[in-house]
C-alpha positions as CSV (number, residue, x, y, z in Angstrom):
1,M,100.5,85.8,-63.4
2,K,98.1,83.2,-65.1
3,V,94.4,83.3,-64.7
4,E,92.3,80.6,-66.9
5,V,88.7,81.7,-68.0
6,I,86.3,79.1,-69.0
7,T,83.3,80.6,-71.0
8,T,80.3,78.6,-71.1
9,G,77.4,81.0,-72.6
10,G,75.1,83.3,-71.2
11,S,73.8,87.0,-71.2
12,I,77.5,87.7,-70.8
13,A,78.4,86.2,-74.2
14,E,75.4,87.3,-76.2
15,L,75.8,90.3,-78.3
16,F,72.3,92.1,-79.4
17,E,72.3,94.0,-82.7
18,K,69.3,94.9,-84.5
19,G,66.9,92.6,-82.9
20,I,69.3,89.6,-83.2
21,V,71.6,87.9,-80.7
22,R,74.8,86.7,-81.8
23,H,76.6,84.7,-79.4
24,L,80.5,85.6,-78.8
25,T,83.0,82.8,-78.4
26,G,85.2,83.1,-75.5
27,E,88.1,84.3,-77.1
28,Q,85.9,87.1,-78.7
29,L,84.4,88.0,-75.0
30,V,87.9,88.3,-73.6
31,D,89.5,90.4,-76.7
32,E,86.5,92.9,-76.2
33,L,87.3,93.1,-72.4
34,L,91.0,93.5,-72.9
35,R,90.6,96.3,-75.0
36,G,91.4,99.6,-73.2
37,S,91.4,97.2,-69.7
38,S,93.7,97.5,-66.9
39,I,94.1,93.7,-66.4
40,K,97.6,92.9,-65.9
41,A,97.1,89.1,-65.7
42,E,97.7,86.6,-68.7
43,L,94.5,85.1,-69.7
44,V,94.1,81.8,-71.3
45,V,90.6,80.9,-72.6
46,T,88.7,77.8,-72.7
47,D,85.6,77.9,-74.5
48,L,83.7,75.0,-72.9
49,L,80.0,75.7,-73.8
50,S,77.9,78.4,-75.6
51,V,74.3,77.6,-74.0
52,P,71.9,79.8,-72.0
53,S,72.2,78.8,-68.5
54,T,68.6,77.5,-68.3
55,W,69.4,74.6,-70.7
56,I,72.2,73.7,-68.3
57,T,71.9,70.0,-66.8
58,P,73.8,68.1,-64.2
59,K,75.9,66.7,-67.0
60,D,77.0,70.0,-67.6
61,M,78.0,71.1,-63.9
62,R,79.9,68.1,-64.0
63,N,81.4,68.7,-66.9
64,I,82.4,72.5,-66.2
65,G,84.0,71.1,-63.0
66,R,86.0,69.2,-64.6
67,A,87.4,71.7,-66.5
68,V,88.0,73.7,-63.6
69,V,89.9,71.2,-61.7
70,A,91.8,70.6,-64.8
71,A,92.4,74.3,-64.7
72,H,93.0,74.2,-61.1
73,E,95.9,71.7,-61.2
74,K,97.9,73.6,-63.5
75,P,101.0,75.1,-61.6
76,D,101.2,77.9,-63.7
77,V,97.8,79.1,-63.1
78,A,96.8,81.2,-60.1
79,G,93.1,81.2,-60.4
80,V,89.8,80.1,-62.7
81,V,87.1,82.3,-63.5
82,V,84.2,80.7,-65.4
83,S,81.5,83.1,-67.1
84,H,78.2,81.7,-66.9
85,G,74.3,82.6,-67.4
86,T,72.8,84.0,-64.4
87,A,69.9,82.2,-64.4
88,T,71.7,79.1,-63.3
89,L,74.8,80.5,-61.8
90,E,74.3,79.7,-58.3
91,E,73.7,75.5,-58.7
92,S,76.5,75.5,-61.2
93,A,79.0,77.1,-59.1
94,F,77.9,75.2,-56.2
95,F,78.0,71.9,-57.8
96,V,81.8,73.0,-58.9
97,D,82.8,74.1,-55.5
98,Q,82.2,70.3,-54.2
99,M,84.4,69.1,-56.8
100,I,87.4,71.6,-55.8
101,D,90.2,70.4,-53.1
102,G,92.7,73.2,-53.2
103,E,93.4,76.6,-52.1
104,K,93.3,78.3,-55.6
105,P,90.7,80.7,-56.4
106,V,87.6,79.8,-58.5
107,V,85.5,82.5,-59.4
108,F,81.7,82.6,-61.5
109,T,80.8,85.5,-62.9
110,G,78.2,86.7,-65.8
111,A,76.1,89.4,-66.7
112,Q,72.5,90.9,-66.2
113,R,72.6,92.8,-69.5
114,Y,73.7,91.9,-73.2
115,P,76.7,93.4,-74.7
116,G,76.1,96.5,-76.9
117,G,73.2,97.5,-74.7
118,H,73.2,100.6,-72.5
119,G,74.6,99.7,-68.9
120,Y,76.3,96.4,-70.0
121,D,77.7,94.9,-66.8
122,G,79.7,92.0,-68.2
123,Y,83.2,93.4,-68.9
124,R,83.0,95.1,-65.7
125,N,82.1,91.8,-63.7
126,L,84.7,89.7,-65.7
127,Q,87.2,92.2,-64.9
128,D,86.5,91.8,-61.0
129,A,86.4,88.2,-61.0
130,I,90.0,88.1,-62.7
131,A,90.9,90.3,-59.9
132,V,89.3,87.9,-57.4
133,A,90.8,85.1,-59.1
134,G,94.2,86.6,-58.8
135,S,94.2,87.7,-55.5
136,A,96.2,85.7,-52.6
137,K,93.3,87.2,-50.1
138,T,90.9,84.6,-51.8
139,R,92.6,81.7,-51.8
140,G,91.0,78.7,-49.6
141,L,87.5,80.5,-49.8
142,G,86.1,78.0,-52.3
143,V,84.4,78.7,-55.3
144,L,83.0,82.3,-55.2
145,A,80.2,84.1,-57.5
146,V,81.2,87.9,-58.2
147,M,78.8,90.2,-59.7
148,N,77.9,93.9,-59.4
149,G,81.4,94.8,-57.2
150,E,80.6,91.8,-54.4
151,I,82.1,88.8,-53.4
152,H,79.7,85.5,-52.7
153,L,80.3,82.0,-51.3
154,A,78.7,79.5,-53.5
155,R,77.1,77.9,-50.9
156,D,75.3,81.1,-49.8
157,V,74.4,83.1,-53.3
158,M,71.2,83.5,-54.9
159,K,69.7,85.1,-57.9
160,T,67.3,87.1,-56.0
161,H,66.3,89.7,-58.9
162,A,65.7,89.0,-62.6
163,G,66.3,92.4,-63.8
164,S,68.5,94.1,-61.4
165,M,72.1,95.0,-61.6
166,A,72.2,93.8,-58.1
167,A,70.9,90.4,-58.6
168,F,72.8,88.3,-56.3
169,A,72.9,88.1,-52.7
170,S,73.5,86.0,-49.7
171,P,70.7,86.0,-47.9
172,G,71.3,85.6,-44.0
173,W,75.0,86.1,-44.2
174,G,75.7,88.7,-46.8
175,P,78.8,89.0,-49.2
176,V,82.3,87.8,-48.1
177,G,83.9,90.9,-49.3
178,G,84.0,92.8,-52.4
179,V,86.2,94.2,-55.6
180,H,86.8,97.9,-56.6
181,L,88.9,99.2,-59.5
182,D,90.4,95.7,-59.0
183,A,91.2,96.1,-55.5
184,V,90.1,93.1,-53.5
185,R,89.0,93.1,-50.0
186,V,87.6,90.2,-48.1
187,M,86.0,90.7,-44.8
188,R,85.1,87.0,-43.6
189,R,85.9,83.9,-44.5
190,P,84.0,80.3,-43.7
191,L,85.0,78.2,-40.7
192,S,84.6,74.6,-42.8
193,R,83.7,73.5,-46.2
194,F,82.1,70.5,-47.6
195,A,84.4,67.6,-48.2
196,P,85.1,67.2,-51.9
197,V,83.5,64.4,-53.8
198,L,84.0,62.7,-57.4
199,P,80.8,62.7,-59.2
200,D,81.9,60.1,-61.7
201,G,78.8,57.8,-61.5
202,D,75.6,58.0,-63.1
203,L,73.9,61.4,-62.3
204,P,70.8,60.7,-60.4
205,R,67.2,62.8,-60.6
206,V,66.6,64.3,-58.0
207,D,63.3,66.5,-57.1
208,I,62.6,69.2,-55.1
209,L,58.9,69.7,-53.7
210,A,58.0,72.9,-52.3
211,T,55.5,72.2,-48.7
212,Y,52.2,74.5,-49.2
213,T,48.9,74.4,-47.0
214,G,46.6,71.3,-47.4
215,M,49.5,69.1,-49.3
216,D,48.7,65.6,-49.9
217,A,51.3,63.0,-50.8
218,S,50.2,63.0,-54.8
219,L,53.6,64.7,-55.6
220,L,55.8,62.7,-53.3
221,E,54.5,59.5,-54.7
222,A,54.5,60.7,-58.0
223,S,58.1,61.6,-57.7
224,I,59.3,58.4,-56.5
225,A,57.2,56.2,-58.9
226,S,58.4,58.0,-61.9
227,G,62.1,57.3,-60.9
228,A,63.7,59.9,-58.6
229,S,66.6,58.6,-56.7
230,G,66.2,61.4,-54.1
231,V,63.9,64.0,-53.0
232,V,64.9,67.4,-51.2
233,I,61.4,68.8,-49.6
234,Q,61.2,72.4,-49.1
235,A,59.5,72.4,-45.5
236,M,57.3,75.4,-43.9
237,S,59.4,78.3,-41.4
238,S,62.3,76.2,-39.7
239,V,61.3,72.7,-40.1
240,G,57.4,72.1,-40.5
241,V,55.4,69.8,-43.0
242,P,51.1,68.9,-43.1
243,D,50.7,66.0,-40.6
244,T,49.3,64.5,-44.5
245,L,53.1,64.3,-45.3
246,V,54.6,62.2,-41.9
247,E,53.3,58.7,-42.7
248,P,54.1,59.1,-46.6
249,L,57.6,60.5,-45.8
250,R,58.2,57.7,-43.7
251,A,57.6,55.1,-46.6
252,A,59.8,57.3,-48.9
253,V,62.8,57.4,-46.6
254,A,62.5,53.4,-46.7
255,R,63.4,53.5,-50.7
256,I,65.2,56.8,-51.1
257,P,67.3,59.6,-49.6
258,V,64.7,62.8,-48.3
259,V,66.3,66.0,-47.4
260,I,64.1,68.4,-45.5
261,V,65.2,72.4,-46.1
262,S,63.6,75.6,-45.1
263,R,61.7,77.6,-47.6
264,S,62.5,80.6,-45.2
265,F,65.9,81.5,-47.1
266,E,67.1,84.5,-45.0
267,S,67.3,81.8,-41.9
268,G,67.3,78.5,-43.5
269,V,67.0,75.4,-41.1
270,L,67.4,76.9,-37.5
271,P,69.3,74.6,-34.8
272,G,67.4,72.4,-32.0
273,S,64.5,70.3,-32.6
274,L,61.2,71.3,-31.6
275,S,58.2,68.8,-30.8
276,H,54.8,69.4,-29.8
277,E,53.3,66.8,-27.9
278,G,50.3,65.0,-29.8
279,L,51.1,67.1,-33.2
280,A,53.1,65.1,-36.0
281,G,55.1,67.2,-38.6
282,Y,58.0,69.2,-36.9
283,S,61.8,68.9,-36.6
284,A,62.1,66.3,-33.8
285,E,59.6,63.6,-35.4
286,L,60.9,64.2,-38.9
287,K,64.1,63.3,-37.4
288,E,63.1,59.8,-36.3
289,L,61.7,59.1,-39.7
290,G,65.3,58.9,-40.9
291,V,65.0,62.2,-43.0
292,A,68.1,64.5,-43.4
293,I,67.7,68.1,-42.4
294,S,70.1,70.5,-44.1
295,S,71.0,74.1,-43.8
296,L,71.2,74.3,-47.2
297,Q,68.8,76.1,-50.1
298,A,66.8,73.7,-52.0
299,L,68.7,74.2,-55.2
300,K,72.1,73.7,-53.3
301,A,70.6,70.7,-51.2
302,R,69.8,69.1,-54.6
303,C,73.1,69.7,-56.2
304,R,74.6,68.6,-52.8
305,L,72.5,64.9,-53.0
306,I,73.4,64.7,-56.6
307,A,76.7,64.6,-56.2
308,L,77.0,62.4,-53.4
309,L,74.9,59.6,-55.1
310,A,76.9,59.8,-58.6
311,S,80.5,59.7,-55.9
312,G,78.8,56.1,-55.0
313,F,77.4,57.0,-51.3
314,D,74.5,54.6,-51.0
315,A,71.2,56.3,-49.7
316,E,71.9,55.7,-45.7
317,A,75.6,57.6,-46.7
318,A,74.0,60.5,-48.5
319,T,71.5,61.0,-45.7
320,R,74.5,61.0,-43.4
321,E,76.3,63.3,-45.1
322,M,73.2,65.5,-46.0
323,N,72.3,65.8,-42.2
324,D,74.0,69.0,-41.1
325,V,71.5,70.5,-38.8
326,Q,71.7,69.5,-35.1
Protein backbone atom coordinates (compact mmCIF):
# COMPACT_ATOMS: atom_id res chain seq x y z
CA MET A 1 0.00 0.00 0.00
CA LYS A 2 1.36 3.41 -1.01
CA VAL A 3 0.48 6.69 0.73
CA GLU A 4 1.70 10.04 -0.58
CA VAL A 5 2.71 12.58 2.08
CA ILE A 6 2.63 16.23 0.99
CA THR A 7 4.44 18.55 3.40
CA THR A 8 3.73 22.28 3.67
CA GLY A 9 5.53 23.42 6.84
CA GLY A 10 4.07 24.37 10.21
CA SER A 11 5.01 23.41 13.76
CA ILE A 12 5.03 19.72 12.84
CA ALA A 13 8.20 20.40 10.80
CA GLU A 14 9.87 23.05 12.96
CA LEU A 15 12.65 21.65 15.16
CA PHE A 16 13.24 23.86 18.20
CA GLU A 17 16.85 23.63 19.42
CA LYS A 18 18.62 26.04 21.81
CA GLY A 19 16.20 28.87 21.13
CA ILE A 20 16.40 28.50 17.34
CA VAL A 21 13.74 26.98 15.06
CA ARG A 22 15.10 24.78 12.25
CA HIS A 23 12.75 23.77 9.46
CA LEU A 24 12.67 20.09 8.52
CA THR A 25 12.24 19.10 4.89
CA GLY A 26 9.49 16.67 4.02
CA GLU A 27 12.01 13.87 3.68
CA GLN A 28 13.58 14.67 7.06
CA LEU A 29 10.17 14.73 8.74
CA VAL A 30 9.18 11.35 7.33
CA ASP A 31 12.61 9.82 7.97
CA GLU A 32 12.35 10.81 11.64
CA LEU A 33 8.85 9.36 11.78
CA LEU A 34 9.90 6.01 10.33
CA ARG A 35 12.54 5.44 13.00
CA GLY A 36 10.96 2.95 15.35
CA SER A 37 7.43 3.34 13.98
CA SER A 38 5.04 0.55 13.05
CA ILE A 39 4.07 2.04 9.69
CA LYS A 40 3.69 -0.62 7.02
CA ALA A 41 2.67 1.63 4.13
CA GLU A 42 5.14 2.66 1.46
CA LEU A 43 5.50 6.44 1.75
CA VAL A 44 6.16 8.84 -1.11
CA VAL A 45 7.06 12.39 -0.05
CA THR A 46 6.27 15.61 -1.92
CA ASP A 47 7.97 18.60 -0.27
CA LEU A 48 5.60 21.31 -1.50
CA LEU A 49 5.91 24.26 0.90
CA SER A 50 7.80 25.23 4.03
CA VAL A 51 5.92 28.13 5.60
CA PRO A 52 4.06 28.84 8.83
CA SER A 53 0.36 28.38 8.20
CA THR A 54 -0.34 32.00 9.17
CA TRP A 55 1.34 32.87 5.86
CA ILE A 56 -0.88 30.58 3.78
CA THR A 57 -2.86 32.33 1.02
CA PRO A 58 -5.72 31.19 -1.22
CA LYS A 59 -3.12 30.68 -3.96
CA ASP A 60 -1.19 28.35 -1.64
CA MET A 61 -4.39 26.47 -0.79
CA ARG A 62 -5.09 26.00 -4.48
CA ASN A 63 -1.53 24.76 -5.07
CA ILE A 64 -1.92 22.29 -2.21
CA GLY A 65 -5.18 21.18 -3.80
CA ARG A 66 -3.53 20.68 -7.17
CA ALA A 67 -0.79 18.57 -5.59
CA VAL A 68 -3.41 16.51 -3.77
CA VAL A 69 -5.43 16.02 -6.96
CA ALA A 70 -2.28 14.87 -8.80
CA ALA A 71 -1.49 12.37 -6.05
CA HIS A 72 -5.13 11.32 -5.84
CA GLU A 73 -5.16 10.40 -9.51
CA LYS A 74 -2.18 8.04 -9.28
CA PRO A 75 -3.56 4.49 -9.52
CA ASP A 76 -0.99 3.04 -7.11
CA VAL A 77 -1.64 5.61 -4.35
CA ALA A 78 -4.21 4.46 -1.77
CA GLY A 79 -4.49 7.79 0.04
CA VAL A 80 -2.91 11.18 0.59
CA VAL A 81 -1.67 12.91 3.76
CA VAL A 82 -0.98 16.65 4.00
CA SER A 83 1.11 17.94 6.91
CA HIS A 84 0.15 21.54 7.65
CA GLY A 85 0.42 24.20 10.32
CA THR A 86 -2.57 24.10 12.63
CA ALA A 87 -3.42 27.83 12.59
CA THR A 88 -5.13 27.63 9.18
CA LEU A 89 -5.39 23.87 8.70
CA GLU A 90 -9.20 24.00 8.72
CA GLU A 91 -9.26 26.49 5.83
CA SER A 92 -6.80 24.61 3.61
CA ALA A 93 -8.47 21.27 4.30
CA PHE A 94 -11.89 22.59 3.28
CA PHE A 95 -10.56 24.43 0.22
CA VAL A 96 -8.93 21.21 -0.98
CA ASP A 97 -12.10 19.25 -0.16
CA GLN A 98 -13.89 21.24 -2.85
CA MET A 99 -11.34 20.21 -5.48
CA ILE A 100 -11.49 16.45 -4.89
CA ASP A 101 -13.68 14.25 -7.06
CA GLY A 102 -13.06 10.70 -5.94
CA GLU A 103 -13.19 8.19 -3.11
CA LYS A 104 -9.58 7.98 -1.93
CA PRO A 105 -8.93 9.37 1.56
CA VAL A 106 -7.18 12.73 1.88
CA VAL A 107 -6.05 13.56 5.42
CA PHE A 108 -4.65 16.80 6.87
CA THR A 109 -2.66 16.73 10.09
CA GLY A 110 -0.24 18.85 12.08
CA ALA A 111 1.23 19.36 15.53
CA GLN A 112 0.50 21.53 18.53
CA ARG A 113 4.08 21.30 19.84
CA TYR A 114 7.51 21.60 18.24
CA PRO A 115 9.67 18.54 17.48
CA GLY A 116 12.32 18.03 20.13
CA GLY A 117 10.13 19.42 22.89
CA HIS A 118 8.40 17.49 25.66
CA GLY A 119 5.12 15.98 24.54
CA TYR A 120 5.68 16.50 20.79
CA ASP A 121 2.55 15.20 19.08
CA GLY A 122 3.55 15.47 15.43
CA TYR A 123 4.81 11.95 14.83
CA ARG A 124 1.78 10.40 16.52
CA ASN A 125 -0.58 12.59 14.50
CA LEU A 126 1.29 11.85 11.28
CA GLN A 127 1.29 8.11 11.94
CA ASP A 128 -2.45 8.26 12.69
CA ALA A 129 -3.07 10.25 9.51
CA ILE A 130 -1.19 7.67 7.42
CA ALA A 131 -3.29 4.89 8.97
CA VAL A 132 -6.50 6.80 8.16
CA ALA A 133 -5.35 7.59 4.61
CA GLY A 134 -4.62 3.93 3.98
CA SER A 135 -7.89 2.62 5.40
CA ALA A 136 -10.76 1.42 3.22
CA LYS A 137 -13.13 2.59 5.97
CA THR A 138 -12.45 6.25 5.21
CA ARG A 139 -13.04 6.11 1.46
CA GLY A 140 -15.73 8.50 0.27
CA LEU A 141 -15.63 10.75 3.33
CA GLY A 142 -13.96 13.63 1.55
CA VAL A 143 -11.02 15.49 3.02
CA LEU A 144 -10.41 14.76 6.70
CA ALA A 145 -8.43 16.26 9.56
CA VAL A 146 -6.76 13.87 12.00
CA MET A 147 -5.48 15.29 15.28
CA ASN A 148 -5.17 13.85 18.78
CA GLY A 149 -6.61 10.48 17.73
CA GLU A 150 -9.80 11.99 16.28
CA ILE A 151 -11.05 12.05 12.69
CA HIS A 152 -12.97 15.16 11.60
CA LEU A 153 -14.66 16.20 8.37
CA ALA A 154 -12.98 19.19 6.72
CA ARG A 155 -16.41 20.81 6.43
CA ASP A 156 -16.97 20.82 10.20
CA VAL A 157 -13.57 20.98 11.88
CA MET A 158 -12.36 24.06 13.76
CA LYS A 159 -9.30 24.86 15.81
CA THR A 160 -10.95 25.77 19.11
CA HIS A 161 -7.90 26.05 21.39
CA ALA A 162 -4.53 27.67 20.69
CA GLY A 163 -2.41 25.44 22.91
CA SER A 164 -4.26 22.29 23.95
CA MET A 165 -3.42 18.92 22.43
CA ALA A 166 -7.19 18.55 22.00
CA ALA A 167 -7.26 21.72 19.92
CA PHE A 168 -9.55 20.56 17.14
CA ALA A 169 -13.28 19.91 17.33
CA SER A 170 -16.34 19.76 15.10
CA PRO A 171 -18.79 21.97 17.03
CA GLY A 172 -22.35 20.71 16.94
CA TRP A 173 -21.39 17.46 15.23
CA GLY A 174 -18.33 15.86 16.78
CA PRO A 175 -15.69 13.70 15.09
CA VAL A 176 -16.67 11.09 12.51
CA GLY A 177 -14.28 8.55 13.98
CA GLY A 178 -11.01 7.88 15.68
CA VAL A 179 -7.70 6.05 15.39
CA HIS A 180 -5.82 4.15 18.08
CA LEU A 181 -2.66 2.08 17.59
CA ASP A 182 -3.19 2.29 13.81
CA ALA A 183 -6.72 0.85 14.13
CA VAL A 184 -9.26 3.10 12.40
CA ARG A 185 -12.89 3.41 13.44
CA VAL A 186 -15.56 5.38 11.53
CA MET A 187 -18.79 6.04 13.45
CA ARG A 188 -20.79 8.17 11.00
CA ARG A 189 -20.74 9.25 7.37
CA PRO A 190 -22.02 12.47 5.75
CA LEU A 191 -25.20 12.15 3.69
CA SER A 192 -23.88 14.53 1.04
CA ARG A 193 -20.85 16.55 -0.04
CA PHE A 194 -20.43 19.73 -2.03
CA ALA A 195 -20.04 19.24 -5.76
CA PRO A 196 -16.35 19.56 -6.69
CA VAL A 197 -15.15 22.69 -8.49
CA LEU A 198 -12.03 23.66 -10.43
CA PRO A 199 -10.85 27.07 -9.16
CA ASP A 200 -8.45 27.74 -12.04
CA GLY A 201 -9.35 31.40 -12.58
CA ASP A 202 -8.31 34.51 -10.71
CA LEU A 203 -8.68 34.08 -6.96
CA PRO A 204 -10.93 36.90 -5.77
CA ARG A 205 -10.80 38.74 -2.47
CA VAL A 206 -13.65 37.76 -0.16
CA ASP A 207 -13.94 39.53 3.19
CA ILE A 208 -15.49 38.41 6.48
CA LEU A 209 -17.39 40.93 8.59
CA ALA A 210 -18.64 40.12 12.08
CA THR A 211 -21.80 41.84 13.26
CA TYR A 212 -21.92 43.57 16.63
CA THR A 213 -24.26 45.82 18.58
CA GLY A 214 -24.59 49.27 17.08
CA MET A 215 -22.86 48.27 13.84
CA ASP A 216 -23.29 50.65 10.92
CA ALA A 217 -22.56 50.17 7.23
CA SER A 218 -19.07 51.69 7.17
CA LEU A 219 -17.12 48.40 7.14
CA LEU A 220 -19.38 46.83 4.52
CA GLU A 221 -19.14 49.88 2.29
CA ALA A 222 -15.35 50.09 2.76
CA SER A 223 -14.97 46.43 1.87
CA ILE A 224 -16.85 46.85 -1.41
CA ALA A 225 -15.19 50.18 -2.25
CA SER A 226 -11.72 48.68 -1.76
CA GLY A 227 -12.36 45.85 -4.21
CA ALA A 228 -13.86 42.85 -2.43
CA SER A 229 -15.53 40.45 -4.86
CA GLY A 230 -17.72 38.96 -2.14
CA VAL A 231 -18.54 39.35 1.54
CA VAL A 232 -19.38 36.87 4.28
CA ILE A 233 -21.39 38.34 7.15
CA GLN A 234 -21.32 36.65 10.57
CA ALA A 235 -24.86 37.28 11.77
CA MET A 236 -26.12 37.23 15.32
CA SER A 237 -27.80 34.10 16.70
CA SER A 238 -29.26 32.03 13.85
CA VAL A 239 -29.68 34.81 11.29
CA GLY A 240 -30.07 38.36 12.51
CA VAL A 241 -28.34 41.65 11.71
CA PRO A 242 -28.75 45.19 13.06
CA ASP A 243 -31.49 47.14 11.28
CA THR A 244 -28.82 49.64 10.19
CA LEU A 245 -27.39 46.98 7.83
CA VAL A 246 -30.57 46.01 5.97
CA GLU A 247 -30.57 48.71 3.30
CA PRO A 248 -26.75 48.63 2.88
CA LEU A 249 -27.04 44.87 2.33
CA ARG A 250 -29.67 45.46 -0.33
CA ALA A 251 -27.26 47.80 -2.11
CA ALA A 252 -24.36 45.37 -1.68
CA VAL A 253 -26.25 42.43 -3.20
CA ALA A 254 -26.70 44.44 -6.38
CA ARG A 255 -22.90 44.54 -6.77
CA ILE A 256 -21.37 41.39 -5.25
CA PRO A 257 -22.45 38.08 -3.69
CA VAL A 258 -23.21 38.39 0.02
CA VAL A 259 -23.32 35.31 2.25
CA ILE A 260 -24.89 35.29 5.71
CA VAL A 261 -23.64 32.77 8.30
CA SER A 262 -24.10 32.49 12.05
CA ARG A 263 -21.52 33.48 14.62
CA SER A 264 -23.05 30.77 16.86
CA PHE A 265 -20.70 28.04 15.68
CA GLU A 266 -22.23 25.20 17.74
CA SER A 267 -25.50 25.42 15.80
CA GLY A 268 -24.76 27.45 12.70
CA VAL A 269 -27.79 28.82 10.89
CA LEU A 270 -30.93 26.97 11.90
CA PRO A 271 -33.44 25.92 9.19
CA GLY A 272 -36.68 27.82 8.77
CA SER A 273 -37.45 31.49 8.18
CA LEU A 274 -38.27 33.89 10.99
CA SER A 275 -40.07 37.16 10.32
CA HIS A 276 -40.91 39.85 12.88
CA GLU A 277 -43.77 42.13 11.89
CA GLY A 278 -42.46 45.65 11.53
CA LEU A 279 -38.88 44.66 12.38
CA ALA A 280 -36.12 44.30 9.78
CA GLY A 281 -32.97 42.19 9.80
CA TYR A 282 -34.28 38.65 10.32
CA SER A 283 -33.96 35.61 8.07
CA ALA A 284 -37.15 36.04 6.05
CA GLU A 285 -36.33 39.66 5.20
CA LEU A 286 -32.69 38.87 4.49
CA LYS A 287 -33.66 36.15 2.03
CA GLU A 288 -35.85 38.66 0.20
CA LEU A 289 -32.82 40.91 -0.22
CA GLY A 290 -31.09 38.24 -2.30
CA VAL A 291 -28.32 37.24 0.07
CA ALA A 292 -27.21 33.61 0.40
CA ILE A 293 -27.78 32.00 3.79
CA SER A 294 -25.22 29.28 4.48
CA SER A 295 -24.83 26.60 7.13
CA LEU A 296 -21.04 26.86 6.91
CA GLN A 297 -18.77 28.55 9.43
CA ALA A 298 -17.50 31.93 8.25
CA LEU A 299 -13.99 30.74 7.29
CA LYS A 300 -15.43 27.84 5.29
CA ALA A 301 -18.04 30.04 3.61
CA ARG A 302 -15.26 32.38 2.52
CA CYS A 303 -13.25 29.48 1.08
CA ARG A 304 -16.31 28.14 -0.72
CA LEU A 305 -17.18 31.51 -2.25
CA ILE A 306 -13.58 32.09 -3.38
CA ALA A 307 -13.53 28.65 -5.02
CA LEU A 308 -16.88 29.18 -6.77
CA LEU A 309 -15.93 32.59 -8.16
CA ALA A 310 -12.52 31.29 -9.28
CA SER A 311 -14.31 28.41 -11.03
CA GLY A 312 -16.30 30.76 -13.25
CA PHE A 313 -19.53 31.12 -11.25
CA ASP A 314 -21.03 34.58 -11.66
CA ALA A 315 -22.47 36.42 -8.67
CA GLU A 316 -25.99 35.06 -9.15
CA ALA A 317 -24.86 31.45 -9.63
CA ALA A 318 -22.45 31.65 -6.69
CA THR A 319 -25.19 33.06 -4.46
CA ARG A 320 -27.53 30.26 -5.49
CA GLU A 321 -24.85 27.64 -4.79
CA MET A 322 -24.02 29.10 -1.37
CA ASN A 323 -27.68 29.29 -0.31
CA ASP A 324 -27.99 25.92 1.45
CA VAL A 325 -30.36 26.73 4.34
CA GLN A 326 -34.11 26.66 3.66
